[in-house]
Phi, psi and omega in degrees: 000135181268127184256146170259117187284135172289169174299327174301311176297319181296318176292329177287324176286329174300315178294312174302326181288326179295316184290328172299318175299313179301316185292319170308311182300316178298313177302320186297326183295342193245355176288109188199153178306133173111339184272142181278153182289330170297336177285326172291327176297317177295321174307310180299312183304301185307319179290320180294319180290321179304323177272032178051028177238189189224136172297121182300325189277341186292123180064012175293116182049031179089003176304126197265013179219179191268329178228164168266134177230112185242131192244131170058254181284351174286131180270305176212170173061029172299129184271124178299149177186218190278357180296130182267127174299135181239155175303135178091354170289149156242138196232117182266124178239119177249125187226134174244138184229125177255129173225126182054038178082358176245156192241152172231158182210126186208148185221147170221158178238127181250145174262131186246117177070222190259133170224175183288164176304322180297309185299315172307311185289327172310314186286318175300317182280336171288326173295317182288330175303325178308308183292324179299318175297307184306318182294350175269359186274127170186161177303133180095341175289165175264149173307317184302331181303314188294306177301318181294318180296317182297312179300312179301308179307312182300314180294323176293344181244023171075016181258151178255161190247125177289123182263347184272354180234139187218165169289187195190166169290164180222144172184239169290338174250157183278332177236117168234177172284149009264162163292144182230087178296157175269016187207169172130194182254130177293155177088004184239158175094184184298146178272136185276137180234144180304130181102346173285143179242123187221153175252126176256132187210081174297134176239107188243154184238144177286331175254228186279165184281354193277142185225165172216166180258134174302162177292353176284356185065018177227301190290134181247132186225157179293146179297323187263359172088003179286154181293153175225151184230154186210126173225148182208148166224151171264133181222156167256140179283135176235169182300329178258353186171246186198157166236137181279126178268345184249023168086160173287136179289132175282137179285000000 
């Protein structure tokens, strides 16, 4: 069921979104060659707890960490561990924050050191695809308008769209209705209404769109081993457009 949030609920989600944004800013300071992904996870956990909030992902359906850290060909749901970040990696950080029973969800992909022009453009264009999709949001628009815009932008820039994974509603659960695909036809799907809160999150690949799951039953990676990037914001639909609840992504 799709819920319409009250002004009070949106205020609470705005608070959760602010902590999410600040957690990203804190983790960003520490992303460098030589650091282990579990160290970044601990930094995020400590920061979220210090702000009297909870990591939404910790123990969610058994997920064993506070944030998702996906490197290079890993699309999403990378489990932090002993992996060491290297110069030339791209690192996707996905953070969920729960505050007073309400969630926020946001992701960014970071370039570590020097990468090829193709990889740099993958990251840049995936971030831009997020905003291309967000620009379609307003009361009366369709969910399909978002996905169609993202897919068209991705294909025009030579990127493929992962279809097995989609955005989603956000509220008292980290994943709620409706699904928000990054592909589709404009004018189709659920009609957006003011007060709906959704996470839009393009996951774009430099190679083919096909993916597989690791034996850990969480991490999704590209079939062909090519890099993937991921950007996400939680937003509330308004009569005239949308409001980002998880802060602006720093360039």
